[in-house]
N, C-alpha and C positions, 0 to 999 in steps of 0.2 A: 323331723323338721323339714319344712319345704324350702328348697334352695332356689336362688335366682336362676332363670333360664340362661343357657350359655349361647354362644354365637350361633351354632348351627340350629339350636332350638328356635331362635328368633327368625333366622333365615328361611327355615322350612315353613313357617306359617304363611297362610294366605291372608293377605291384610285387607279386611273389610273396611269400609268407610269409617265405621266407629272405631276400629282398632287403630286406624291411621291417626285419627284425631287424639286418641289417648296416648299413642306412642310418641307423637310429636310434643304434646304437652309434658310428658314425662321427661323427654330430652330438654325441653325448655327449663323445666323446674330444676334440673340437675346442673345447669349452667350457673356459675357464680364467679364472683372476683372479676379478673381480667377478662373473662369471656363475656361479660355483659355488653362490651362495646361492639361485639360481632353478632350477626344474626345467627339463630340456632340452626343446626343442620336440619335439612329436610329428611323425610322418611327415606327417600331414595338414596340420599347421601350416606345416611347411617347404615342402611342395609348394604350399600356398595363397600363401605369400609369394613363392615363385619365379614363380607364375603371375601374381601382381599386378605384379611387377617386369617380366615379359615383356610384359604387356598394356601397361603404361606405355611400355615401350621401343617397341613397335609403333606406338603413337599418335605418339610423338615422331618416329619414323622417317618416318611419313607427312607430318608437319608439315615436317620437314626437306625432303622431296621437293617439297612445295608451295612452300616458300620458294625452293628452287632453280629451280623453274619461273619464279616471280616474278622472281628475279634474272636468269635468262637472257633473259626478256621485256624487263626493264628495260635490260639491256646492248644488246639488239638495238635498242630504241627509241633508246637514246643514240646509236647508230651512225647511225641515220636522222636524228637531230637534228643531228649533227655535219655530215652531208652537206649538210642544209638550211642550216646555219650558214655553211658554206664558200660556197655559192652566194650567200647574202645578203651575206657579207663582200666577195665579188667585186663585187656590185652596188653596195654602199655605197662601196667605194674608187673605182669608176668614176664615181658621181655626186659623190662628194667632190672628185675631180680637177677635174670640170667646174665645180662650184660655186667651187672655189678659183680657177679662171681668171676667172670672172665677178666674183668678190670682189676679186682683184688689180686688175682694171680699175676697179671702183667705188672702191677705195682710192685709186688713182692720180688718179681724178677728184675726190677729196676728198668722196665720198658715203658713206664708212663709216669707223669708228674702228679703232684698232689691234687690237680683239679679233678681227680677221681671222684670226689665226693659229689660233684655235679652230676655224674652218671647215675648215682645211686639215690639221689634225693631231688634232683632238679625237676622243674616242670617241663612240659613238652616243648614250649617255645625256647627255653634256656637250652634244652637239649639240641634243638635244631640250630640254634645260634652257635653253639660250640661243637658241632658235629665233627670238627677237624680232630677233636680229641680221640674220637672213636676210630678215625683212620690210623691212629698210632698203634692200635691193637694188632694183634697177630693176623696175618692174611687168612689163617685157618679158620678164623671166626667171622669171615666177611658175610656169610649168609645170615648169621644170627645177628650181626650189626645192621644189616639191611633190613631185617624184619623189625628191629627195634626202631630205626628211623621212620619205617612206613608206619608203625604203631603211633609214633609221636606225631607224625603228620596228620594222620586220620583223627586223632583225639583233639589236636589243636584246631583243625578245621571245624570239627563239630562244636568245639567250645566257642569259636568265633561266630558261627551260625546261631547258636543258642543266644549269644549276647545280642546279636542283630535282631533276632526274633523277639526277645524281651523289650528291646528298644521300640520295635514296631508296635508291640502290645501296649506299651506305655503311651505311644502316640495316639493309638486308637482310643484307649481309656480317656485321654485328655480331649479327643475329638467328641467323644460321647458326652463328656461333661459340658463342653461347649455348646453342643447342639441342644442338650437338656436345658441349659440356661437360656438359650434363645427361644426354645419352645415355651418355657415357663414365662418369659417376657411377652410372647404373644398372647398366652392365656391371660396374663394380667391386663393387657390392652383390651381383650375381649371383655373381661370382667368390669373394666372401668366403664366401657360403653353400656353394659347391661346395667351398671349400678345407676345409670341416669333414669332408669324406669321408675315409674310411680310405684308405691308399695302395693297398690292393687294389681298391677301388672306382674310384679315379682311374686305375687300369690297365685298367679296362673291365668290371668285373663287373656294372655296371648295364645292360650291352648296348652294342653297338658302333654303334648309330644306323643312319644310311642308308648307301648305297653311293656312292662317288665315282668308280668305275671302270667302271660299266656301259657297254655299247656298244648303239647303236641299229641294228637290223637290219631294221626295217620299211620300208614303202614311203614315197615322198616325191612322191606324185602330187597330194594335196589340200594346201590351205593349212594345215590342222590337222596334217597329216603333216610338213610342212616346219617348223611351229612346234615339234613334238616333237623332231624331228631336231636342231634348233638347240639345244633345252634340253639334250639328251643330250650335245651337244658341249661344253657349259659345265660338265659334272660336274667337281668338283675346283677350279673357280674360286672365289677367296675371296669371302665376303660383305663388302661395304663399303657402309655406308649412304649413300644418295644415289647409288649406283653404277648405271650403265646399260651397263657394258662399255666396251671389250671385256674379255676374260678378265683381262688383266694389271691392269686397273683395278677389277675386281670388279663385283658386282651386289648390289642389294638385291632384296627379293621382288618388288616390282612392276616394278623395272627389268628383271628377267629375263623376266617375263611380257610386258612391252611389247616388249622387243627379240625375243623368240621369235616374236612375231606380226609384227613389222616385217620380219623375215627372210622372212616368207611374203608380204610385200607388203600387210599389213593394219595400219593405223594405229589404236592404241587409246590411251586416256588414260594419264597417267604414273602416277598414284598408285592404291593399292588401293581407296580410298574412291571415286575417280572411275570406276574400272573396275567396281565393284559398282553404282554409281549410274547409269551411262551404257550399259552393255552389257546385252543381253537375258538374263534370268534363264532357266535351264533346270531342270527337275525330274529329268531322267535324265542322268547323267554319260556324256559321250563323250570319247574321247581328243582332247586339245587344248584342252578346256574349262579355264577358270580357276577354280579352287577358292578360295573366300574364307572366311577365319577370323577369330575374335576380334573381332567387331563391325566387320568390314571393315578390320582393322588389319593383316592378313596375307593373302597370296595365294600360290598355287603352281599349276603347270600339270599337269593330269591326264594320264597317259600310258597308261591301261588297266591291267588286271589288279590293280585296287585300289592302284595306287601313283601317286605324284606326284613331280615334280621340284621342289625348293624351294631358295631361297636363304635359310637360316634366320636367322642373326644373326651378330654379331661373334664370331670365334673359330672359326666353322664355315665349310665350304666348300659350294658348290652340290652337293646330293645327291639321290639317289633313295631315296625312303622309302615306307613302307607307310602306307595311309590308316588309322591306328589310333591308339590312345592319345590324346595331345593333339590330334591332327588331328580325330579324331572328336568329342572332347569340345567343341571349339571351332569346329566346322564351322558356317558360316552358310549356305552354298549355293554355287552355281556360276553362272557367266555364260559366254556363248558369243560370241566376236568375230564 
């Protein structure tokens, strides 16, 4: 089934005089109800609005990637904390059993009160809050008591750190959900504009966009060659914001460039802004270079012959496109991993 072109598909077309007339007619036909009292938007106004929406989407997409990175790091950190917590828990349990033995002896000798149960079953914070009980035990056991208190402090500190990290993860999860909702809202606004096109335009009169079925037949000897070959293999994979592959899971623009170079054994930053900021800038394009657009909000991989492979946006697949139209207008420069 043929789907309506999305915002970047519209923006990237070169508007001929005939296309302008059809586009404007489509917008006029789509206006109804309260909109009849206002003049229809001109082509330049509609394109400006679509371009603004696309720029906002790109920025949100990069923020989404950054939060995903933070979330992954936080989850990794929580795993390490849990490992430490398990170790401290074992140490605490060992020390608690030993202190319990000492306390039982002291209790039997009449040297400590019935709060003894706290020492053998209490949680770390309870132990620390009632540490004065421990001081009532024999001075001959002071080293063991100190070890127990240290174990309680270490375990409690790690438990608090785990709780804070979990709270941070929850905040990041909520942030991702909020950003995703905002991005979906932008996509809906884009689709509303596109829906004002005539049926003929929705069938493709504005141009077919890029190719999703091209095949790479070049060499795979250099790292750039391997990155390009990988990008070609992803043609037709869905765009998914936050996506880093594999194909079934989709790619966003910087996820595609990152994974393309990772397949060649080169590690590069995750987001388009980081790729633009951290990688060497080049003045002359060579195959494999990462092309940067729209204030570092979007990237694609240059494959030669004035073409690039791009994961465009929601509703489109990874495609081979010409370096023209929107891409030329919003081109910032290129970087080379």
